C-alpha positions in Angstrom: 118.6 -113.5 242.5 121.6 -115.9 241.9 120.0 -118.6 239.7 121.6 -122.4 240.0 119.9 -126.0 239.0 121.1 -128.0 242.1 121.5 -130.8 239.8 124.6 -129.5 238.5 127.7 -130.2 240.8 129.6 -126.4 241.9 131.5 -128.5 244.9 135.4 -128.6 242.1 134.7 -124.4 242.5 133.9 -124.0 246.1 136.9 -126.6 247.0 139.0 -124.5 244.8 137.7 -121.1 246.1 138.0 -122.1 249.7 142.0 -123.6 249.0 142.9 -119.7 247.3 141.7 -117.7 250.2 143.3 -120.2 252.7 146.8 -119.0 250.7 145.7 -114.9 251.4 145.1 -116.0 254.8 141.3 -116.3 255.1 140.2 -120.0 255.4 136.7 -121.2 255.5 135.7 -117.1 254.9 132.6 -115.7 255.2 133.8 -113.1 252.2 131.8 -109.2 252.3 132.8 -107.0 249.1 131.6 -103.9 249.8 134.0 -103.8 253.2 136.5 -105.9 251.5 136.9 -102.8 248.8 136.3 -99.6 251.3 138.0 -101.3 253.8 136.2 -101.8 256.6 135.6 -104.1 259.7 137.6 -107.5 259.6 139.2 -106.3 256.4 140.7 -102.7 258.0 144.0 -104.2 258.8 144.8 -105.6 255.6 146.8 -104.4 253.0 145.4 -102.6 249.5 146.5 -105.7 247.8 145.4 -108.5 249.7 141.8 -107.7 249.5 142.3 -107.0 245.7 143.1 -110.2 245.9 140.3 -111.8 247.5 137.5 -110.5 245.4 139.9 -111.6 242.2 139.3 -115.1 243.3 136.1 -114.6 244.6 134.9 -113.0 240.9 136.9 -115.7 239.6 134.8 -118.5 241.1 131.8 -116.9 240.0 133.3 -116.3 236.5 133.2 -120.6 237.0 130.1 -121.2 238.5 126.9 -122.8 236.4 125.1 -119.8 237.1 122.7 -116.9 236.1 122.3 -114.0 238.2 119.2 -111.8 237.4 119.2 -107.6 239.6 115.8 -105.7 240.4 116.9 -102.0 241.8 115.6 -98.6 242.7 117.4 -95.4 243.1 115.7 -93.9 246.2 116.4 -90.5 245.3 112.9 -91.8 242.9 111.2 -93.6 246.0 108.7 -91.6 248.7 108.9 -93.4 251.3 108.6 -97.4 252.3 105.6 -98.4 250.6 106.8 -97.0 247.1 109.9 -98.7 247.6 108.0 -102.1 248.2 106.0 -101.5 245.8 108.5 -100.9 242.8 110.2 -103.9 244.2 107.4 -105.8 243.8 106.5 -104.9 240.4 110.2 -105.4 239.4 110.1 -109.4 240.8 106.9 -109.9 239.4 107.4 -109.0 236.1 110.3 -110.7 236.1 109.0 -114.0 236.9 105.9 -113.7 235.1 108.2 -113.3 232.1 110.8 -116.2 232.8 107.7 -118.6 234.5 108.6 -121.6 231.7 112.1 -120.8 233.6 110.3 -121.5 236.6 107.8 -124.1 235.7 111.2 -126.9 234.5 112.1 -127.6 237.7 110.0 -129.7 240.3 111.0 -127.2 243.5 112.1 -124.1 243.1 114.0 -122.7 246.5 114.4 -119.9 247.8 117.5 -118.9 250.1 117.6 -115.7 252.1 118.7 -114.5 255.2 115.7 -112.3 256.2 118.1 -109.8 256.6 115.5 -106.9 256.2 111.3 -107.6 256.4 110.1 -106.2 254.2 112.1 -108.0 251.4 111.4 -111.5 252.7 108.2 -110.5 253.0 108.1 -109.0 249.0 110.3 -112.1 248.0 107.3 -114.7 250.1 104.5 -113.2 248.9 105.8 -113.6 245.3 107.1 -116.3 244.7 104.5 -117.8 246.6 101.5 -116.2 244.6 103.1 -117.1 241.1 104.6 -120.3 241.8 102.8 -123.6 243.3 106.4 -125.3 243.7 108.1 -122.5 246.1 109.8 -124.1 249.2 111.8 -121.1 251.5 114.9 -121.8 253.2 116.4 -119.1 256.2 120.4 -119.4 255.2 123.5 -117.9 257.2 126.2 -116.4 255.0 128.7 -117.6 256.1 127.3 -121.3 255.1 126.0 -120.5 251.3 129.1 -119.7 248.9 125.6 -118.7 246.7 124.9 -116.3 248.6 127.9 -114.7 249.7 128.0 -115.0 245.0 124.4 -113.0 245.6 126.2 -110.2 248.1 128.9 -110.2 245.7 126.8 -109.2 242.7 124.6 -106.7 244.5 127.9 -104.6 244.8 128.6 -105.3 241.0 125.6 -104.0 239.4 126.0 -100.7 242.6 129.4 -100.0 241.0 128.4 -100.2 237.5 125.4 -97.4 238.2 128.1 -95.5 240.4 130.0 -95.8 236.9 128.0 -94.8 234.3 126.6 -91.7 236.6 130.7 -90.6 237.3 129.8 -91.3 241.2 132.2 -93.9 242.0 134.2 -93.0 245.7 137.3 -92.4 246.2 137.8 -95.5 248.3 136.7 -97.2 245.3 138.8 -95.5 242.3 141.9 -96.7 244.6 140.5 -99.9 244.6 140.0 -101.0 241.2 143.3 -98.1 239.7 140.5 -97.2 237.1 136.8 -97.3 235.5 138.2 -99.1 232.8 139.7 -101.9 235.3 136.7 -102.0 236.5 134.7 -102.6 234.1 137.1 -105.0 231.6 138.0 -107.2 235.0 134.8 -107.5 237.1 131.2 -105.5 235.8 131.9 -108.0 232.7 131.5 -111.2 234.3 128.4 -109.7 235.4 127.1 -108.8 232.1 128.1 -112.1 231.0 126.3 -114.2 233.3 122.6 -111.9 233.4 119.8 -114.8 233.1 119.4 -115.5 230.1 117.0 -117.7 229.2 
């Protein structure tokens, strides 16, 4: 989850990112962090150096934004079925909102942006936010239209990389992309830690 107070203007940072992506041949581009690292889809014909530049620019954009992030995750190995997964995610998100209720309560409206990409996640978000907060508005988005949604994609990827790094389970493509674990931790995972929700 990426939290942004909409009274804080982020257009200067967005313009800077657009400018930097244009310089490396990706004007008005919707970034997909996993495929950038794994050399997949629209990035498979690009060079490693260029893909690294896309990620570095995206991380720099994230670093300079006035946002906070929080992640709720489960390990598939510990989940018995979809119902169990739904329950665990629901409990995690509910606990987060209850713990930080005063943060949400300070706003006239809490807007939740999601692309409805995963039906179960859509149901979980709608159920929990509407049950716990009175001032919620849901907005379906297209990832290409919202840079903060692309930041959420970046956060999810970095969180997964952090978990894999701790378990020494980074793939060959991930090791190749980041050169070594120290670079991953220093230049990427450190930014994630710095942006973690603190209220």
